[in-house]
C-alpha positions, 0 to 999 in steps of 0.5 A, a space after each residue: 565495488 564496495 556496493 557489490 560487496 555490501 549487496 553480496 553480504 546482504 544476499 548471503 545473510 538473507 540466504 543463511 538466515 532464512 525468510 527475512 520477513 520473519 526476522 525484521 520487526 517492520 516486515 513482521 508487522 506488515 505481514 500480520 497487518 496484511 493477514 488481518 486485511 485479507 481475513 476481514 476485507 479479502 485484500 491480498 498483499 502484492 508487494 511491500 517494502 520499507 525505505 524504498 520510496 523516500 519522498 523527495 521532500 524527506 532528507 535521507 538522514 536516517 536517525 533510527 532506520 525507518 523513513 517510510 513504508 510501502 504496501 500494495 494490495 489487490 481486491 478481487 472483483 468480477 469484471 462486471 463489478 463497478 467500484 465507485 470513487 466513494 467506495 475506493 476512498 473509504 477502503 483506502 483511507 481505512 487501510 491507511 488509518 489502520 496501518 498507521 495505528 499498527 505502526 504507531 502502537 507497536 513498541 518494537 517498531 516504534 523504536 526504529 521509526 525516524 518520525 513518531 508518531 508516524 505520519 501518512 505522508 511517509 506511507 505509500 499504499 495502493 489498492 488495485 481492483 482486479 478481476 478473477 484473472 488478476 487484471 485491472 478491472 476495466 468496466 468503468 469505475 475505479 480500477 485503483 487508488 494510491 496514496 503517495 507523498 500525502 496525495 491520493 490518485 484514483 484511476 480507471 482502466 479502459 480495456 481495448 481488448 480482453 482476451 486472456 492471457 493478454 489484455 490491451 488497455 490504458 490507465 486514466 486518472 479520474 480524481 486527485 486529492 490530498 490525504 487530509 481531504 480524503 480523510 475528512 470526507 470519509 469521516 463525514 460519510 461515516 465509512 471509516 473502518 479501523 481493521 483490528 
C-alpha cells in the first residue's frame, strides 16, 4: 500500500509540474547531449533513464542519488547498408566517452553522482542500426551494439521474412569484449571522436 501511495504521489507531482525531463538536471543533460548527437551523427534518442539498471555488483546504498545512466539510440540506415564491427565499435565508444565527459564536467549533475568521476561500468548505452521503417537492419553486418556492466555485445539480425509492417527474424551475438578492450582498439585505430 505504501508503494502505491508513493507511486501516486510521484504521478501527481509529475502531472502538476509538467515535463520532468526539464526539471531534473540528469534528464536535461541527457536531452542536451542527445540533441548534439542527433545534429552531429544522426543518432536518435529512443529511451533513457537514471537508476533503472543498477548492475548486480553495485550495492543499492545510494549516497547522493545517481548510481547509473542508460540511453538507447537509433541510427537510420538503408536496408542495403552494412555496418562493420569496427564502425559499430568506433561509434559506440565515441558516444560513451563523450557522454562520460558530459556527466563528469557538469557541476549540477556531479553533486548528485554516487561515484565521481563517473565510470563507464555504470553506464548502459545502446546503438541500434535500423532501416527507414525502424526495423533492425538485417543485411549482414552489425544491427546493434550495447554496453552493459562494462562489457560490449555486438549483434546481427537475420531476417527470415520482411514484409512491413511485420517482420520475422532472429538476433545473434557476433562478438563480445570488455569496454577497456574496445576503448584501446578505438584509440589505436584513431577513430575516437568526442562529440561536443
